[in-house]
C-alpha positions in Angstrom: 61.8 17.4 63.0 58.5 17.9 65.0 57.4 15.1 67.2 54.5 15.8 69.6 52.2 13.7 71.5 49.7 13.4 68.7 52.5 12.3 66.4 53.7 9.6 68.9 50.2 8.2 69.3 49.8 8.2 65.4 53.0 6.4 64.8 52.1 4.0 67.6 48.9 3.2 66.0 50.6 2.4 62.6 53.3 0.2 64.1 51.0 -1.8 66.3 48.3 -2.5 63.7 50.2 -2.4 60.5 47.5 -0.5 58.9 47.2 2.7 57.1 46.4 5.9 59.2 42.7 5.9 59.6 40.0 7.7 61.2 41.5 7.4 64.7 44.4 9.3 63.6 42.5 12.0 61.7 40.6 12.8 64.9 44.0 14.1 66.3 44.8 16.3 63.4 45.2 20.2 63.6 42.8 22.4 62.0 44.0 25.1 61.4 47.4 23.9 60.6 50.2 25.6 62.8 52.9 24.6 60.3 51.9 26.1 57.2 54.4 27.3 54.6 57.4 25.7 56.4 58.6 23.2 53.6 57.0 20.3 55.2 53.8 18.9 54.0 51.9 18.4 57.2 48.5 16.8 55.7 47.9 13.3 55.9 49.8 12.7 52.5 52.9 13.9 54.5 53.6 14.3 58.1 50.1 13.7 59.0 50.0 16.4 61.6 47.2 18.4 59.8 43.8 18.0 58.3 43.4 17.8 54.6 43.4 21.3 52.8 45.0 23.1 55.7 48.7 22.9 54.4 48.0 23.3 50.6 51.0 25.4 49.7 53.4 23.0 51.1 51.6 19.8 50.0 51.4 21.1 46.4 55.3 21.9 46.2 57.2 18.9 44.9 60.4 20.1 46.8 58.6 19.9 50.2 59.5 17.2 52.8 56.7 14.6 52.7 58.7 12.5 55.4 57.2 8.9 55.5 53.4 9.4 54.6 51.9 8.3 51.2 53.6 11.5 49.8 57.0 9.9 50.6 56.2 6.5 49.1 55.0 8.4 45.9 58.5 9.9 45.7 57.3 13.5 46.5 59.9 14.5 48.8 63.3 16.1 49.5 66.2 15.2 51.3 68.0 17.7 53.5 67.2 21.1 54.3 63.5 22.4 54.1 62.4 23.6 50.7 61.6 27.1 50.0 57.8 28.2 49.5 56.3 27.3 46.1 57.6 29.6 43.2 54.6 31.1 41.3 53.3 28.7 38.7 54.2 29.6 35.3 50.9 28.9 33.6 47.4 28.9 35.4 45.7 25.5 35.4 42.5 25.6 33.5 41.0 22.6 35.5 40.9 24.2 39.0 38.4 22.8 41.5 37.0 20.2 39.1 37.6 17.2 41.5 40.7 16.0 39.6 44.3 16.5 40.9 45.7 18.1 37.8 49.3 18.7 39.0 52.2 16.2 38.4 51.2 14.1 41.5 48.1 13.5 39.7 47.0 13.8 36.0 50.0 15.8 35.2 48.2 18.4 33.1 49.3 21.5 35.2 52.3 22.8 36.8 53.1 22.3 40.7 51.1 24.7 42.9 48.4 25.5 40.2 45.7 23.2 41.5 46.1 23.0 45.2 42.7 22.7 46.2 42.1 19.5 44.4 45.5 18.0 45.0 45.0 18.5 48.8 41.8 16.7 48.7 41.9 13.0 49.5 38.5 12.3 47.4 40.1 13.9 44.2 40.9 11.8 41.2 44.6 11.5 41.0 44.6 9.4 37.8 47.7 7.5 37.2 50.3 9.8 38.8 52.1 9.1 42.1 49.0 10.0 44.0 47.4 7.1 42.4 50.0 4.6 43.3 49.7 6.2 46.8 46.2 5.3 46.9 45.0 8.9 47.2 42.3 8.8 44.5 38.6 8.3 43.9 36.9 6.7 41.1 34.6 8.5 38.8 34.4 10.1 35.4 37.7 9.7 33.4 39.8 12.9 33.4 41.0 14.3 30.1 44.3 12.5 29.0 47.6 14.4 29.7 48.9 16.7 26.8 52.0 15.3 24.8 55.2 16.9 25.4 55.9 19.5 22.8 58.2 18.5 19.9 61.9 19.3 20.2 62.8 22.8 19.5 66.0 25.0 19.6 68.5 23.1 17.3 70.6 20.3 18.3 71.8 19.3 21.7 75.1 19.6 22.9 77.0 18.2 26.0 79.3 20.8 27.5 80.2 18.8 30.5 83.8 17.2 30.5 84.0 13.5 29.7 80.7 13.5 27.7 80.5 11.1 24.8 77.7 11.6 22.0 76.5 9.6 19.2 73.9 10.9 16.9 72.0 7.6 16.8 69.1 9.1 14.7 66.5 8.0 17.2 67.5 4.4 17.0 68.5 2.0 19.5 70.2 -1.0 17.8 72.5 -2.6 20.5 71.3 0.0 23.0 68.8 -0.2 25.6 65.2 0.3 24.2 63.7 3.7 24.8 60.4 2.8 23.1 59.4 0.8 26.0 56.5 2.8 27.6 56.7 1.9 31.3 59.8 3.0 33.0 61.6 1.4 36.2 61.4 4.6 38.5 58.4 6.5 36.7 58.5 10.0 34.9 58.4 13.6 35.8 57.7 16.9 34.0 59.8 20.2 35.0 59.0 23.7 33.9 61.7 26.2 33.1 62.4 28.3 36.1 61.6 25.5 38.6 65.3 24.9 39.4 65.7 21.2 40.2 64.1 17.8 40.5 65.4 14.8 42.4 64.5 11.3 41.2 63.3 9.4 44.3 64.5 5.9 45.2 66.5 5.2 42.0 69.2 2.4 41.7 72.0 2.2 39.5 73.2 -0.9 37.3 71.7 -3.9 35.4 72.6 -6.8 33.5 72.3 -5.1 29.8 75.9 -4.6 28.5 76.7 -1.3 26.6 79.6 -2.7 24.6 77.2 -3.0 21.6 75.6 0.4 22.0 77.3 2.1 19.1 80.4 -0.2 18.8 83.8 1.6 18.4 82.6 4.4 21.0 84.3 2.6 23.8 81.2 2.9 26.0 81.2 0.4 28.9 78.8 -0.4 31.7 75.5 -2.1 32.4 71.9 -1.0 32.5 68.5 -2.4 32.5 66.7 -2.7 29.0 64.0 -0.2 29.5 64.7 3.4 30.8 65.1 4.0 34.5 63.4 7.3 34.3 61.6 9.4 31.8 61.9 13.2 32.2 60.0 16.0 30.3 61.3 19.4 30.1 59.2 22.5 29.0 60.1 26.1 28.4 63.5 27.8 28.2 66.1 27.3 30.7 67.0 30.4 32.6 70.6 29.4 32.7 70.7 28.0 29.2 71.9 24.8 30.6 70.3 21.5 31.9 72.4 19.1 34.1 71.8 15.4 35.0 73.9 14.4 37.9 74.2 10.6 39.0 75.8 9.7 42.2 76.4 6.6 44.4 78.4 5.6 47.3 78.0 1.9 46.3 79.1 1.7 42.7 81.0 3.3 40.0 78.1 5.0 38.0 77.6 5.4 34.1 75.0 7.6 32.8 73.1 7.1 29.4 70.5 9.5 28.0 68.5 9.5 24.8 67.8 13.4 24.1 64.6 14.8 22.4 66.4 14.9 19.2 67.2 11.5 19.3 71.0 11.6 20.0 72.6 9.3 22.6 75.0 10.8 25.5 77.1 8.8 27.8 79.4 9.6 30.7 81.4 7.4 33.0 83.5 9.3 35.5 83.1 13.1 36.0 84.9 15.8 38.1 87.6 13.4 39.1 85.1 11.0 40.8 83.3 7.6 40.1 80.2 9.6 39.6 78.3 10.6 36.2 77.3 14.0 34.9 75.9 15.2 31.8 75.3 19.0 31.1 73.5 20.2 28.1 73.4 23.5 26.3 71.4 24.6 24.4 68.5 22.9 26.2 65.8 21.1 24.1 62.1 20.9 25.2 60.7 17.3 25.1 61.4 13.9 26.3 64.8 12.6 27.9 65.1 8.9 28.5 67.5 8.0 31.3 69.6 5.0 32.2 71.2 4.9 35.6 73.9 2.3 35.1 77.0 0.7 36.7 80.6 0.3 35.1 80.6 -3.3 36.6 78.0 -6.0 36.2 75.9 -5.3 39.2 72.4 -4.3 40.1 70.1 -2.6 42.6 72.7 -0.2 43.8 71.4 2.7 46.0 71.9 5.9 43.8 70.8 9.6 43.4 69.9 11.4 40.3 69.3 15.2 40.5 68.2 17.2 37.4 68.8 21.0 37.7 69.0 24.0 35.6 
């Protein structure tokens, strides 16, 4: 962790005034940035050590550390060791340098790392993505709507992890949580095949909705909220042929419920001899996964961690 005099002055300014970093802090930022390609976003959207546009590779990488800047509160950060440099984008972004951030942090039209100039610009339009909720956007002409996720392809889903229970619900949700609700509790994300993993930020486990009526007779038990906790879109062919959803918590016995792109419901309580929950799918379908992070007992707001990886 780098803490210099400039950083101390910046943090002191924030805590003494209670205001968002402003022009006084901006005057102390580095240009050029001495911390490029180190796995930390050092622009104002992250560690706030460097000027906008001087650390674009790191700040356009979903696995970079964004510390406690707006990128942190937008959930674009990683916990632990520094992230590797961004992988080459699978598809070139056709909307480069148009004043819109088209990566998942903005309009979600292009893959991470393919629109770095726009997404590293505080005056760009970030639409309704995490950048929007962090306040990093500008008003103007509406950008094109995000493209819908491709329809499911590749056959039926199969859970290969031990302890997985499946019910081919035919896309219905009678007695189960409602996956048709548009707004989720903790947002959504798109991952392209080959990107490795995605960590859902700040998710909690539990709720007041009982799963006993979700396909009665299956023995499913636990509590979730009604709407999905998280909506995940997967695109491409998994290089491992697998996709794993791992829910862990040190505060509660978790349960994991997923509605997959082909309309099937999958459930797991305990996995690998622990009270945590895991669902691994093979083959992997492209499309929309609605996810509920639940608790075995009737409780809510339990800190949890959800990681999705190939």
